[in-house]
GUZA-685735 format. One line per field, with one value per atom (N, C-alpha, C): residue number from 1; atom name; residue in one letter; chain; y, x, z. Coordinates in nm, 2 decimals, decimal comma. Each point is the difference from the previous one (the first is absolute). Layout:
pos (NUM ...)
site (CA ...)
code (A ...)
unit (A ...)
c2 (Y ...)
c1 (X ...)
c3 (Z ...)
This chain:
pos (1 1 1 2 2 2 3 3 3 4 4 4 5 5 5 6 6 6 7 7 7 8 8 8 9 9 9 10 10 10 11 11 11 12 12 12 13 13 13 14 14 14 15 15 15 16 16 16 17 17 17 18 18 18 19 19 19 20 20 20 21 21 21 22 22 22 23 23 23 24 24 24 25 25 25 26 26 26 27 27 27 28 28 28 29 29 29 30 30 30 31 31 31 32 32 32 33 33 33 34 34 34 35 35 35 36 36 36 37 37 37 38 38 38 39 39 39 40 40 40 41 41 41 42 42 42 43 43 43 44 44 44 45 45 45 46 46 46 47 47 47 48 48 48 49 49 49 50 50 50 51 51 51 52 52 52 53 53 53 54 54 54 55 55 55 56 56 56 57 57 57 58 58 58 59 59 59 60 60 60 61 61 61 62 62 62 63 63 63 64 64 64 65 65 65 66 66 66 67 67 67 68 68 68 69 69 69 70 70 70 71 71 71 72 72 72 73 73 73 74 74 74 75 75 75 76 76 76 77 77 77 78 78 78 79 79 79 80 80 80 81 81 81 82 82 82 83 83 83 84 84 84 85 85 85 86 86 86 87 87 87 88 88 88 89 89 89 90 90 90 91 91 91 92 92 92 93 93 93 94 94 94 95 95 95 96 96 96 97 97 97 98 98 98 99 99 99 100 100 100 101 101 101 102 102 102 103 103 103 104 104 104 105 105 105 106 106 106 107 107 107 108 108 108 109 109 109 110 110 110 111 111 111 112 112 112 113 113 113 114 114 114 115 115 115 116 116 116 117 117 117 118 118 118 119 119 119 120 120 120 121 121 121 122 122 122 123 123 123 124 124 124 125 125 125 126 126 126 127 127 127 128 128 128 129 129 129 130 130 130 131 131 131 132 132 132 133 133 133 134 134 134 135 135 135 136 136 136 137 137 137 138 138 138 139 139 139 140 140 140 141 141 141 142 142 142 143 143 143 144 144 144 145 145 145 146 146 146 147 147 147 148 148 148 149 149 149 150 150 150 151 151 151 152 152 152 153 153 153 154 154 154 155 155 155 156 156 156 157 157 157 158 158 158 159 159 159 160 160 160 161 161 161 162 162 162 163 163 163 164 164 164 165 165 165 166 166 166 167 167 167 168 168 168 169 169 169 170 170 170 171 171 171 172 172 172 173 173 173 174 174 174 175 175 175 176 176 176 177 177 177 178 178 178 179 179 179 180 180 180 181 181 181 182 182 182 183 183 183 184 184 184 185 185 185 186 186 186 187 187 187 188 188 188 189 189 189 190 190 190 191 191 191 192 192 192 193 193 193 194 194 194 195 195 195 196 196 196 197 197 197 198 198 198 199 199 199 200 200 200 201 201 201 202 202 202 203 203 203 204 204 204 205 205 205 206 206 206 207 207 207 208 208 208 209 209 209 210 210 210 211 211 211 212 212 212 213 213 213 214 214 214 215 215 215 216 216 216 217 217 217 218 218 218 219 219 219 220 220 220 221 221 221 222 222 222 223 223 223 224 224 224 225 225 225 226 226 226 227 227 227 228 228 228 229 229 229 230 230 230 231 231 231 232 232 232 233 233 233 234 234 234 235 235 235 236 236 236 237 237 237 238 238 238 239 239 239 240 240 240 241 241 241 242 242 242 243 243 243 244 244 244 245 245 245 246 246 246 247 247 247 248 248 248 249 249 249 250 250 250)
site (N CA C N CA C N CA C N CA C N CA C N CA C N CA C N CA C N CA C N CA C N CA C N CA C N CA C N CA C N CA C N CA C N CA C N CA C N CA C N CA C N CA C N CA C N CA C N CA C N CA C N CA C N CA C N CA C N CA C N CA C N CA C N CA C N CA C N CA C N CA C N CA C N CA C N CA C N CA C N CA C N CA C N CA C N CA C N CA C N CA C N CA C N CA C N CA C N CA C N CA C N CA C N CA C N CA C N CA C N CA C N CA C N CA C N CA C N CA C N CA C N CA C N CA C N CA C N CA C N CA C N CA C N CA C N CA C N CA C N CA C N CA C N CA C N CA C N CA C N CA C N CA C N CA C N CA C N CA C N CA C N CA C N CA C N CA C N CA C N CA C N CA C N CA C N CA C N CA C N CA C N CA C N CA C N CA C N CA C N CA C N CA C N CA C N CA C N CA C N CA C N CA C N CA C N CA C N CA C N CA C N CA C N CA C N CA C N CA C N CA C N CA C N CA C N CA C N CA C N CA C N CA C N CA C N CA C N CA C N CA C N CA C N CA C N CA C N CA C N CA C N CA C N CA C N CA C N CA C N CA C N CA C N CA C N CA C N CA C N CA C N CA C N CA C N CA C N CA C N CA C N CA C N CA C N CA C N CA C N CA C N CA C N CA C N CA C N CA C N CA C N CA C N CA C N CA C N CA C N CA C N CA C N CA C N CA C N CA C N CA C N CA C N CA C N CA C N CA C N CA C N CA C N CA C N CA C N CA C N CA C N CA C N CA C N CA C N CA C N CA C N CA C N CA C N CA C N CA C N CA C N CA C N CA C N CA C N CA C N CA C N CA C N CA C N CA C N CA C N CA C N CA C N CA C N CA C N CA C N CA C N CA C N CA C N CA C N CA C N CA C N CA C N CA C N CA C N CA C N CA C N CA C N CA C N CA C N CA C N CA C N CA C N CA C N CA C N CA C N CA C N CA C N CA C N CA C N CA C N CA C N CA C N CA C N CA C N CA C N CA C N CA C N CA C N CA C N CA C N CA C N CA C N CA C N CA C N CA C N CA C N CA C N CA C N CA C N CA C N CA C N CA C N CA C N CA C N CA C N CA C N CA C N CA C N CA C N CA C N CA C)
code (M M M T T T R R R T T T V V V M M M A A A L L L M M M L L L R R R E E E I I I A A A T T T T T T Y Y Y G G G R R R S S S A A A G G G G G G Y Y Y F F F W W W A A A I I I I I I E E E P P P V V V L L L G G G I I I A A A L L L L L L S S S V V V I I I F F F S S S L L L A A A L L L R R R S S S P P P G G G L L L G G G T T T N N N F F F A A A L L L F F F Y Y Y A A A S S S G G G Y Y Y L L L P P P F F F A A A M M M T T T L L L Q Q Q T T T I I I N N N K K K V V V G G G Q Q Q S S S V V V R R R F F F S S S R R R P P P F F F M M M A A A Y Y Y P P P C C C V V V T T T F F F M M M D D D A A A L L L V V V A A A R R R L L L L L L L L L N N N A A A L L L T T T N N N V V V V V V V V V M M M A A A V V V V V V L L L F F F G G G I I I M M M V V V I I I F F F G G G L L L P P P I I I W W W A A A D D D L L L G G G S S S L L L A A A M M M S S S I I I S S S L L L A A A M M M L L L L L L A A A S S S G G G I I I G G G T T T L L L N N N C C C Y Y Y M M M M M M T T T S S S F F F P P P I I I Y Y Y E E E Q Q Q I I I W W W A A A I I I A A A T T T R R R P P P L L L F F F I I I I I I S S S A A A V V V F F F F F F T T T F F F E E E T T T L L L P P P A A A V V V A A A R R R D D D I I I L L L W W W Y Y Y N N N P P P L L L V V V H H H I I I V V V G G G L L L M M M R R R R R R G G G L L L Y Y Y P P P T T T Y Y Y D D D G G G E E E Y Y Y I I I S S S P P P L L L F F F V V V T T T L L L V V V G G G G G G I I I T T T L L L F F F F F F G G G L L L L L L L L L L L L S S S R R R H H H F F F K K K Q Q Q L L L M M M E E E A A A)
unit (A A A A A A A A A A A A A A A A A A A A A A A A A A A A A A A A A A A A A A A A A A A A A A A A A A A A A A A A A A A A A A A A A A A A A A A A A A A A A A A A A A A A A A A A A A A A A A A A A A A A A A A A A A A A A A A A A A A A A A A A A A A A A A A A A A A A A A A A A A A A A A A A A A A A A A A A A A A A A A A A A A A A A A A A A A A A A A A A A A A A A A A A A A A A A A A A A A A A A A A A A A A A A A A A A A A A A A A A A A A A A A A A A A A A A A A A A A A A A A A A A A A A A A A A A A A A A A A A A A A A A A A A A A A A A A A A A A A A A A A A A A A A A A A A A A A A A A A A A A A A A A A A A A A A A A A A A A A A A A A A A A A A A A A A A A A A A A A A A A A A A A A A A A A A A A A A A A A A A A A A A A A A A A A A A A A A A A A A A A A A A A A A A A A A A A A A A A A A A A A A A A A A A A A A A A A A A A A A A A A A A A A A A A A A A A A A A A A A A A A A A A A A A A A A A A A A A A A A A A A A A A A A A A A A A A A A A A A A A A A A A A A A A A A A A A A A A A A A A A A A A A A A A A A A A A A A A A A A A A A A A A A A A A A A A A A A A A A A A A A A A A A A A A A A A A A A A A A A A A A A A A A A A A A A A A A A A A A A A A A A A A A A A A A A A A A A A A A A A A A A A A A A A A A A A A A A A A A A A A A A A A A A A A A A A A A A A A A A A A A A A A A A A A A A A A A A A A A A A A A A A A A A A A A A A A A A A A A A A A A A A A A A A A A A A A A A A A A A A A A A A A A A A A A A A A A A A A A A A A A A A A A A A A A A A A A A A A A A A A A A A A A A A A A A A A)
c2 (10,50 0,02 -0,11 -0,03 -0,10 -0,14 -0,04 -0,13 0,01 0,11 0,02 -0,01 0,07 0,00 -0,14 -0,07 -0,13 -0,10 0,02 -0,09 0,03 0,13 0,03 -0,05 0,01 -0,05 -0,15 -0,08 -0,14 -0,04 0,08 -0,02 0,02 0,10 0,03 -0,11 -0,05 -0,11 -0,12 -0,03 -0,12 0,02 0,12 0,02 0,03 0,06 0,04 -0,11 -0,06 -0,10 -0,14 -0,02 -0,13 -0,07 0,07 -0,06 -0,05 0,05 -0,04 -0,12 -0,08 -0,12 0,04 0,10 0,04 0,08 0,07 0,09 0,11 0,01 0,10 -0,03 -0,12 -0,04 0,08 0,03 0,08 0,14 0,06 0,13 0,02 -0,11 0,00 -0,03 -0,09 -0,04 0,11 0,08 0,11 0,10 0,06 0,10 -0,07 -0,13 -0,07 -0,02 -0,03 -0,02 0,14 0,11 0,13 0,04 -0,02 0,04 -0,09 -0,13 -0,09 0,04 0,04 0,04 0,13 0,09 0,13 -0,03 -0,09 -0,03 -0,06 -0,10 -0,07 0,10 0,08 0,09 0,10 0,06 0,11 -0,05 -0,12 -0,06 -0,03 -0,03 -0,03 0,13 0,11 0,13 0,09 -0,02 0,08 -0,08 0,06 -0,07 -0,01 0,11 0,01 0,08 -0,03 0,08 0,14 0,08 0,14 0,02 -0,10 0,00 -0,14 -0,01 -0,13 -0,09 -0,13 -0,09 -0,11 0,00 -0,10 0,06 -0,06 0,05 -0,02 -0,12 -0,04 0,10 0,03 0,08 0,15 0,04 0,14 0,01 -0,09 0,01 -0,04 -0,08 -0,02 0,12 0,08 0,12 0,11 -0,02 0,10 -0,06 -0,13 -0,06 -0,02 -0,04 -0,04 0,12 0,12 0,11 0,06 -0,01 0,05 -0,08 -0,14 -0,09 0,01 0,01 0,01 0,13 0,11 0,12 0,00 -0,05 0,00 -0,10 -0,12 -0,10 0,04 0,07 0,05 0,11 0,09 0,10 -0,06 -0,10 -0,06 -0,08 -0,06 -0,08 0,10 0,10 0,10 0,07 0,03 0,06 -0,08 -0,13 -0,09 -0,04 0,06 -0,04 0,00 0,11 0,02 -0,10 -0,01 -0,09 -0,14 -0,04 -0,14 -0,03 0,09 -0,02 0,05 0,04 0,06 -0,08 -0,13 -0,08 0,02 0,03 0,01 0,14 0,09 0,14 0,02 -0,10 0,01 -0,01 -0,06 -0,01 0,13 0,05 0,12 0,00 -0,12 0,00 0,00 -0,01 0,00 0,13 0,07 0,13 -0,01 0,11 0,00 0,00 0,06 0,00 -0,14 -0,08 -0,14 -0,07 0,02 -0,06 0,05 0,13 0,06 -0,05 0,00 -0,05 -0,14 -0,09 -0,14 -0,03 0,06 -0,03 0,06 0,12 0,06 -0,09 -0,04 -0,08 -0,14 -0,07 -0,13 0,01 0,10 0,01 0,05 0,08 0,05 -0,12 -0,08 -0,12 -0,10 -0,03 -0,09 0,04 0,13 0,05 0,00 0,03 0,01 -0,14 -0,10 -0,14 -0,04 0,03 -0,04 0,07 0,13 0,08 -0,07 -0,03 -0,06 -0,13 -0,09 -0,13 0,01 0,09 0,01 0,06 0,11 0,06 -0,09 -0,06 -0,09 -0,12 -0,05 -0,11 0,03 0,13 0,04 0,01 0,05 0,01 -0,13 -0,10 -0,13 -0,08 0,00 -0,07 0,04 0,14 0,05 0,03 -0,04 0,01 0,15 0,09 0,14 0,03 0,10 0,04 0,04 -0,06 0,03 0,13 0,11 0,13 0,08 0,08 0,09 0,11 0,12 0,11 0,00 -0,06 -0,02 0,13 0,11 0,13 0,04 -0,01 0,04 -0,09 -0,13 -0,10 0,03 0,02 0,03 0,13 0,10 0,13 -0,02 -0,08 -0,03 -0,07 -0,10 -0,08 0,09 0,08 0,09 0,10 0,07 0,10 -0,07 -0,12 -0,07 -0,02 -0,04 -0,03 0,13 0,11 0,13 0,05 -0,01 0,04 -0,09 -0,13 -0,09 0,02 0,03 0,03 0,13 0,10 0,13 -0,01 -0,05 -0,01 -0,10 -0,11 -0,11 0,05 0,08 0,05 0,10 0,08 0,09 -0,08 -0,10 -0,08 -0,08 -0,03 -0,08 0,08 0,13 0,09 0,01 0,02 0,02 -0,13 -0,11 -0,13 -0,04 0,04 -0,03 0,09 0,13 0,10 -0,01 -0,03 0,00 -0,13 -0,11 -0,13 0,01 0,09 0,01 0,05 0,06 0,05 -0,11 -0,12 -0,11 -0,03 0,00 -0,03 0,11 0,13 0,11 0,00 -0,04 -0,01 -0,11 -0,11 -0,12 0,04 0,08 0,04 0,11 0,09 0,11 -0,04 -0,11 -0,04 -0,10 -0,05 -0,09 0,05 0,13 0,05 0,02 -0,02 0,02 -0,09 -0,12 -0,10 0,05 0,08 0,05 0,13 0,08 0,13 0,00 -0,11 -0,01 -0,05 0,01 -0,04 -0,15 -0,08 -0,15 -0,06 0,02 -0,07 0,10 0,11 0,10 0,08 0,07 0,09 0,14 0,08 0,13 0,09 -0,02 0,08 -0,01 -0,12 -0,02 0,07 0,06 0,07 0,14 0,05 0,14 0,10 0,12 0,09 0,04 0,01 0,03 -0,10 -0,13 -0,11 -0,01 0,03 0,00 0,11 0,11 0,11 -0,03 -0,09 -0,04 -0,12 -0,10 -0,12 0,01 0,11 0,02 0,01 0,04 0,02 -0,13 -0,11 -0,13 -0,06 -0,01 -0,05 -0,14 -0,08 -0,13 -0,01 0,11 0,01 0,01 0,07 0,02 -0,13 -0,07 -0,12 -0,11 -0,01 -0,09 0,04 0,13 0,05 -0,04 0,01 -0,03 -0,15 -0,08 -0,15 -0,03 0,07 -0,03 0,06 0,10 0,06 -0,10 -0,08 -0,09 -0,13 -0,03 -0,12 0,01 0,13 0,02 0,11 -0,04 0,09 0,12 -0,01 0,11 0,10 -0,04 0,08 0,11 0,12 0,11 0,05 0,02 0,05 0,14 0,10 0,13 0,06 -0,04 0,05 -0,04 -0,10 -0,06 0,10 0,02 0,09 -0,07 -0,05 -0,06 0,09 0,13 0,10 0,01 0,00 0,01 -0,12 -0,12 -0,12 0,01 0,05 0,02 0,10 0,11 0,10 -0,06 -0,07 -0,06 -0,10 -0,09 -0,10 0,07 0,09 0,07 0,08 0,07 0,08 -0,08 -0,11 -0,08 -0,08 -0,04 -0,07 0,09 0,13 0,09 0,02 0,03 0,02 -0,13 -0,11 -0,13 -0,03 0,02 -0,02 0,10 0,12 0,11 -0,04 -0,04 -0,03 -0,12 -0,10 -0,12 0,02 0,08 0,03 0,08 0,09 0,09 -0,07 -0,09 -0,06 -0,15 -0,06 -0,14 -0,05 0,06 -0,04 0,00 0,10 0,01 -0,11 -0,03 -0,11 -0,13 -0,03 -0,13 -0,01 0,11 0,00 0,00 0,03 0,00 -0,14)
c1 (12,61 -0,11 -0,11 -0,03 -0,10 0,03 0,13 0,04 0,01 0,04 0,00 -0,14 -0,09 -0,14 -0,06 0,02 -0,05 0,06 0,13 0,06 -0,06 -0,02 -0,07 -0,14 -0,07 -0,14 0,00 0,09 0,01 0,03 0,09 0,04 -0,12 -0,08 -0,12 -0,10 -0,02 -0,10 0,04 0,13 0,05 -0,01 0,03 -0,01 -0,14 -0,08 -0,13 -0,10 0,00 -0,10 0,05 0,13 0,06 0,01 0,00 0,02 -0,14 -0,11 -0,13 -0,05 -0,08 -0,06 -0,09 -0,08 -0,09 0,06 0,11 0,06 -0,09 -0,01 -0,08 -0,15 -0,03 -0,14 -0,06 0,09 -0,04 -0,03 0,07 -0,03 -0,14 -0,06 -0,14 -0,10 0,04 -0,09 -0,03 0,11 -0,01 -0,11 0,00 -0,11 -0,14 0,00 -0,12 -0,07 0,08 -0,05 -0,05 0,07 -0,04 -0,13 -0,01 -0,13 -0,11 0,02 -0,10 -0,05 0,09 -0,04 -0,09 0,05 -0,08 -0,14 0,00 -0,13 -0,10 0,05 -0,09 -0,05 0,09 -0,03 -0,11 0,03 -0,09 -0,13 0,00 -0,12 -0,10 0,05 -0,09 -0,06 0,07 -0,05 -0,07 0,03 -0,06 -0,08 -0,09 -0,08 0,08 0,07 0,07 0,13 0,10 0,13 -0,02 0,11 -0,01 -0,02 0,05 -0,02 -0,04 -0,09 -0,04 -0,07 0,00 -0,07 0,09 0,13 0,09 0,10 -0,01 0,09 0,15 0,03 0,14 0,06 -0,07 0,06 0,02 -0,10 0,01 0,12 0,02 0,11 0,14 -0,01 0,13 0,04 -0,09 0,03 0,06 -0,02 0,06 0,12 -0,01 0,11 0,13 -0,02 0,12 0,09 -0,06 0,09 0,06 -0,08 0,05 0,12 -0,02 0,11 0,12 -0,02 0,11 0,09 -0,07 0,08 0,07 -0,06 0,06 0,12 -0,03 0,11 0,12 -0,02 0,11 0,07 -0,07 0,07 0,09 -0,05 0,08 0,12 -0,02 0,11 0,11 -0,04 0,10 0,07 -0,08 0,06 0,12 -0,01 0,10 0,11 0,00 0,09 0,15 0,04 0,14 0,05 -0,08 0,03 0,00 -0,09 -0,01 0,12 0,04 0,11 0,14 0,01 0,12 0,13 -0,01 0,13 0,05 -0,09 0,05 0,04 -0,02 0,04 0,15 0,07 0,15 0,06 -0,08 0,04 -0,02 0,09 -0,01 -0,12 -0,03 -0,10 -0,15 -0,01 -0,13 -0,03 -0,10 -0,04 -0,13 -0,03 -0,13 -0,12 0,03 -0,11 -0,03 0,10 -0,02 -0,09 0,02 -0,08 -0,14 -0,02 -0,13 -0,08 0,06 -0,07 -0,03 0,09 -0,02 -0,13 0,00 -0,12 -0,13 0,01 -0,12 -0,05 0,08 -0,04 -0,06 0,07 -0,04 -0,14 -0,02 -0,13 -0,11 0,04 -0,11 -0,04 0,09 -0,04 -0,08 0,05 -0,07 -0,14 -0,02 -0,13 -0,10 0,06 -0,09 -0,05 0,09 -0,04 -0,11 0,03 -0,10 -0,13 0,00 -0,12 -0,08 0,07 -0,07 -0,07 0,08 -0,05 -0,12 0,00 -0,10 -0,13 0,02 -0,12 -0,07 0,08 -0,06 -0,06 0,06 -0,06 -0,13 -0,01 -0,13 -0,11 0,04 -0,10 -0,05 0,09 -0,04 -0,07 0,04 -0,06 -0,15 -0,02 -0,13 -0,08 0,05 -0,07 -0,03 0,10 -0,02 0,04 -0,06 0,05 0,15 0,07 0,15 0,01 0,01 0,02 0,10 0,08 0,10 0,04 0,01 0,06 0,15 0,07 0,14 0,08 -0,05 0,07 0,00 -0,12 -0,01 0,08 0,00 0,08 0,15 0,04 0,14 0,05 -0,09 0,03 0,01 -0,09 0,00 0,13 0,04 0,12 0,12 0,01 0,11 0,02 -0,11 0,00 0,04 -0,05 0,04 0,15 0,06 0,14 0,08 -0,05 0,07 0,00 -0,12 -0,01 0,09 0,00 0,08 0,15 0,04 0,14 0,04 -0,08 0,03 0,01 -0,11 0,00 0,10 0,01 0,09 0,15 0,03 0,14 0,03 -0,09 0,01 0,01 -0,08 0,01 0,13 0,05 0,13 0,11 0,00 0,10 -0,03 -0,12 -0,04 0,02 -0,03 0,01 0,15 0,08 0,14 0,07 -0,04 0,06 -0,04 -0,13 -0,06 -0,08 0,06 -0,07 -0,14 -0,01 -0,13 -0,11 0,03 -0,10 -0,09 0,06 -0,08 -0,12 0,03 -0,11 -0,10 0,05 -0,09 -0,09 0,06 -0,08 -0,10 0,03 -0,09 -0,12 0,02 -0,11 -0,08 0,06 -0,07 -0,09 0,04 -0,07 -0,12 -0,01 -0,11 -0,14 -0,02 -0,14 -0,03 0,10 -0,03 -0,10 -0,01 -0,09 -0,15 -0,02 -0,13 -0,03 0,10 -0,03 0,04 0,01 0,04 -0,11 -0,12 -0,12 0,01 0,05 0,01 -0,13 -0,07 -0,13 -0,12 0,02 -0,11 0,03 -0,09 0,03 0,02 0,08 0,03 -0,13 -0,09 -0,12 -0,09 0,01 -0,10 0,04 0,12 0,05 -0,07 0,00 -0,05 0,10 -0,05 0,08 0,13 -0,01 0,12 0,11 -0,04 0,09 0,06 -0,09 0,05 0,11 -0,02 0,10 0,13 0,00 0,13 0,06 -0,08 0,06 0,03 -0,04 0,04 0,15 0,07 0,14 0,08 -0,08 0,07 0,01 0,12 0,01 -0,05 0,00 -0,05 -0,15 -0,08 -0,14 -0,01 0,08 0,00 0,04 0,10 0,04 -0,11 -0,06 -0,12 -0,11 -0,03 -0,11 0,02 0,13 0,03 -0,02 0,04 -0,02 -0,15 -0,08 -0,15 -0,06 0,06 -0,05 0,03 0,11 0,04 -0,08 -0,07 -0,07 -0,15 -0,05 -0,15 -0,03 -0,07 -0,03 -0,08 -0,08 -0,08 0,06 0,13 0,06 0,09 -0,02 0,07 0,12 -0,03 0,11 0,05 -0,09 0,04 0,11 0,01 0,10 0,14 0,02 0,13 0,09 0,12 0,10 0,13 0,03 0,13 0,11 -0,02 0,10 0,05 -0,09 0,03 0,09 -0,03 0,08 0,13 0,01 0,12 0,09 -0,05 0,08 0,05 -0,08 0,05 0,11 -0,02 0,10 0,13 -0,02 0,12 0,08 -0,06 0,07 0,07 -0,06 0,06 0,12 -0,02 0,11 0,12 -0,03 0,11 0,09 -0,07 0,07 0,06 -0,06 0,06 0,13 0,00 0,12 0,11 -0,05 0,10 0,07 -0,08 0,06 0,09 -0,04 0,08 0,13 -0,01 0,12 0,10 -0,04 0,09 0,06 -0,08 0,04 0,03 0,00 0,02 0,13 0,11 0,12 0,01 -0,06 -0,01 -0,09 -0,10 -0,09 0,07 0,08 0,07 0,11 0,06 0,11 -0,05 -0,13 -0,06 -0,01)
c3 (10,17 0,10 -0,01 -0,13 -0,02 0,06 -0,02 0,06 0,15 0,05 0,15 0,06 -0,06 0,04 0,00 -0,11 -0,02 0,11 0,03 0,10 0,14 0,03 0,13 0,00 -0,11 0,00 0,02 -0,06 0,01 0,15 0,06 0,14 0,09 -0,03 0,09 -0,02 -0,13 -0,02 0,08 0,00 0,08 0,15 0,05 0,14 0,06 -0,08 0,05 -0,03 -0,12 -0,03 0,00 -0,02 0,00 0,13 0,11 0,13 0,06 -0,05 0,06 -0,08 0,07 -0,06 -0,12 0,01 -0,10 -0,11 0,03 -0,10 -0,05 -0,13 -0,07 0,03 0,03 0,03 0,12 0,10 0,11 -0,04 -0,10 -0,04 -0,05 -0,05 -0,05 0,11 0,09 0,10 0,10 0,03 0,10 -0,03 -0,13 -0,03 -0,01 -0,05 -0,01 0,14 0,10 0,14 0,05 -0,03 0,05 -0,06 -0,13 -0,07 0,05 0,02 0,04 0,14 0,09 0,13 0,00 -0,08 -0,01 -0,06 -0,10 -0,07 0,10 0,08 0,10 0,10 0,06 0,11 -0,05 -0,11 -0,04 -0,07 -0,05 -0,06 0,11 0,12 0,11 0,06 -0,02 0,05 -0,10 -0,13 -0,10 -0,11 -0,06 -0,10 -0,13 -0,03 -0,13 0,02 -0,08 0,01 -0,05 0,01 -0,04 -0,15 -0,08 -0,14 -0,05 -0,09 -0,06 0,10 -0,02 0,09 0,06 -0,04 0,05 0,10 0,12 0,11 -0,04 -0,05 -0,02 -0,10 -0,11 -0,10 0,05 0,08 0,05 0,10 0,09 0,09 -0,07 -0,10 -0,07 -0,08 -0,05 -0,07 0,09 0,13 0,10 0,06 0,04 0,08 -0,09 -0,12 -0,09 -0,03 -0,05 -0,02 0,13 0,11 0,13 0,04 0,00 0,05 -0,09 -0,13 -0,10 0,03 0,02 0,03 0,13 0,11 0,13 0,00 -0,06 0,00 -0,08 -0,11 -0,08 0,07 0,07 0,07 0,11 0,07 0,10 -0,06 -0,11 -0,06 -0,05 -0,07 -0,05 0,11 0,11 0,11 0,07 -0,01 0,06 -0,11 -0,11 -0,11 0,03 0,05 0,03 0,11 0,11 0,11 -0,05 -0,08 -0,05 -0,09 -0,08 -0,10 0,05 0,13 0,05 -0,03 0,02 -0,03 -0,14 -0,10 -0,14 -0,03 0,09 -0,03 0,00 0,05 0,00 -0,14 -0,09 -0,14 -0,07 -0,08 -0,07 -0,10 -0,06 -0,10 0,06 0,13 0,06 0,07 -0,03 0,06 0,07 0,07 0,07 -0,10 -0,12 -0,11 -0,04 -0,01 -0,04 0,10 0,13 0,10 0,00 -0,02 -0,01 -0,11 -0,12 -0,12 0,00 0,05 0,01 0,09 0,11 0,09 -0,05 -0,06 -0,06 -0,11 -0,10 -0,11 0,05 0,09 0,04 0,07 0,09 0,07 -0,09 -0,10 -0,10 -0,08 -0,05 -0,08 0,08 0,12 0,09 0,03 0,03 0,04 -0,12 -0,12 -0,12 -0,03 0,01 -0,02 0,10 0,13 0,10 -0,02 -0,04 -0,02 -0,12 -0,11 -0,11 0,03 0,08 0,04 0,09 0,10 0,10 -0,07 -0,08 -0,06 -0,10 -0,08 -0,10 0,07 0,11 0,07 0,06 0,06 0,05 -0,10 -0,12 -0,11 -0,04 -0,01 -0,05 0,11 0,12 0,11 0,02 0,00 0,03 -0,12 -0,12 -0,12 -0,04 0,03 -0,03 -0,15 -0,06 -0,14 0,01 -0,09 -0,01 -0,08 0,08 -0,06 0,07 -0,07 0,06 -0,09 0,06 -0,07 0,02 -0,10 0,02 0,02 -0,06 0,02 0,14 0,07 0,14 0,09 -0,03 0,08 -0,02 -0,12 -0,02 0,07 0,00 0,06 0,15 0,06 0,14 0,04 -0,07 0,03 -0,02 -0,10 -0,03 0,11 0,04 0,11 0,13 0,02 0,13 0,00 -0,11 -0,01 0,01 -0,06 0,01 0,15 0,06 0,14 0,09 -0,02 0,08 -0,02 -0,13 -0,02 0,07 -0,01 0,07 0,15 0,06 0,15 0,04 -0,07 0,03 0,00 -0,10 -0,01 0,11 0,03 0,12 0,13 0,01 0,12 0,01 -0,12 0,00 0,07 -0,03 0,06 0,15 0,04 0,14 0,08 -0,06 0,08 0,01 -0,10 0,01 0,09 0,01 0,08 0,15 0,01 0,14 0,01 0,06 0,01 0,07 0,09 0,07 -0,09 -0,11 -0,09 -0,05 -0,02 -0,05 0,09 0,13 0,09 0,00 -0,01 0,00 -0,12 -0,12 -0,12 0,01 0,05 0,02 0,08 0,11 0,08 -0,07 -0,06 -0,07 -0,11 -0,07 -0,12 0,03 0,13 0,03 -0,03 0,03 -0,03 -0,15 -0,08 -0,15 -0,05 0,05 -0,05 0,02 0,11 0,03 -0,08 -0,03 -0,07 -0,14 -0,07 -0,14 -0,09 0,05 -0,08 -0,05 0,08 -0,03 0,01 0,11 0,02 -0,01 -0,06 -0,03 -0,12 -0,05 -0,11 0,05 -0,07 0,04 0,01 -0,09 -0,01 0,11 0,07 0,11 0,13 0,00 0,12 0,02 0,12 0,02 -0,07 -0,03 -0,07 0,07 0,13 0,08 -0,01 0,01 -0,02 -0,14 -0,10 -0,14 -0,02 0,06 -0,02 0,06 0,11 0,06 -0,07 -0,03 -0,05 -0,15 -0,06 -0,14 -0,02 0,11 0,00 0,03 0,01 0,01 -0,14 -0,06 -0,13 -0,03 0,11 -0,02 -0,04 0,05 -0,04 -0,15 -0,06 -0,15 -0,07 0,05 -0,07 0,01 0,12 0,02 -0,09 -0,01 -0,09 -0,14 -0,05 -0,14 -0,02 0,09 -0,01 -0,01 0,08 -0,01 -0,13 -0,05 -0,12 -0,12 0,02 -0,10 0,00 0,12 0,01 0,00 0,02 0,00 -0,11 -0,10 -0,11 0,04 0,11 0,04 0,10 0,04 0,10 -0,07 0,03 -0,06 0,09 0,13 0,09 -0,04 0,00 -0,04 0,09 0,12 0,09 -0,04 -0,08 -0,03 -0,07 0,05 -0,06 -0,02 -0,11 -0,03 0,01 -0,02 0,01 0,14 0,10 0,14 0,04 -0,04 0,04 -0,07 -0,12 -0,08 0,07 0,05 0,07 0,13 0,08 0,12 -0,02 -0,10 -0,03 -0,06 -0,09 -0,06 0,10 0,09 0,10 0,10 0,05 0,10 -0,07 -0,13 -0,07 -0,02 -0,03 -0,02 0,13 0,11 0,12 0,06 -0,03 0,05 -0,08 -0,13 -0,08 0,04 0,02 0,04 0,13 0,10 0,13 -0,01 -0,07 -0,01 -0,08 -0,11 -0,07 0,07 0,09 0,07 0,13 0,06 0,12 0,00 -0,12 -0,01 0,06 -0,03 0,05 0,16 0,06 0,14 0,06 -0,07 0,04 0,00 -0,10 -0,01 0,10 0,04 0,10 0,14 0,02 0,13 0,06)
């Protein structure tokens, strides 16, 4: 399985990053441009960000875990379709495709996150401080959630092609309601009661707890995110294992 997963990862690196002129460089430029745009827009409208004094670090702490989770969900969701030609070989299973895409995207996003955050701290002369425990928990929960929802989406996208378009439309508002450009505590009580059930809010909160020593985030519940990720992963694997042959024959 290890050799199969590595082979699938190398294929994805060649097809995803090898074809573009910038390659992996674009994976870093894309979030940098998004953070820069948010920083410029909100710095013109607000005197200070929701936490601290630096707009770039504040929006990076929200945008990076959000983008990492959504990108990995989409990549894992397309795993079987992307690796379908190799499924004819007995040694290649849907688990290999899922694990390969999950690992590659996790490693890529962790590297991008480290480069962007460290770059912001150096460029703006900010104190280089981080709670590694909170950062590691944020990344781990993001990957658990992405693997769970991504695996469930993998079955849905393979079984019902129109589901991919439905998912793309349904997830567009997530950028607004996932506490990317505001803090959860600044919302009205009614909004907090509703948005608490968005697991991305907890992942973003953990990332900010890891970057801001004064931020506590009492609302954060790692157990809730774990339950959502674990339950969706269970049902996703169950559906794929039961219907995989029919999906390949379709």
